[in-house]
C-alpha angles and dihedrals in degrees: 000000000000127000095266092053090046091053090053091046092051095050088045093054089046090052093047091051093045090048093049089049091052090050098044106028106014098154092049090056092044089052092052088057092044091246125143117268116247140200092196116114094228095087089057091045087054088050091054091051094045093048091047091053089047089054090054090052093050092047095048091045089065095054105027130230122185090197092056092043092052093046090050091055090056092044094052093047088048090054089048093050095046093048090050091051091048091051093048091049091049093244093117132034118255091243087076086071084081092061091042091052093051090055093045093048092049090048090053090049092052093043093051094047094042090060092057102038136056118223133185121271 
């Protein structure tokens, strides 16, 4: 496994674990980020989606796909940009900058390694 694939695998494992946390212990995670607890099902639905996306990342990391890797870079920067806008507009709490930064840092990692390595399609 090369560095690009490893970067995708790491963010995929992170997403799976975050998603499982949102499914199983949503209010604990919300509390860590100083967000209000909820009884609504949407936080768990988000957890299902996040863990599903994480599963895709982990699976593709094993086989390699430059197209997926490049698309994931855009997607992670998009998440970063939208969260920043939401924070600036006061829609989201500044603590979400931590999550935004994780996605941006992982996108930079993938982008830098993708430029120096060839992977399988």
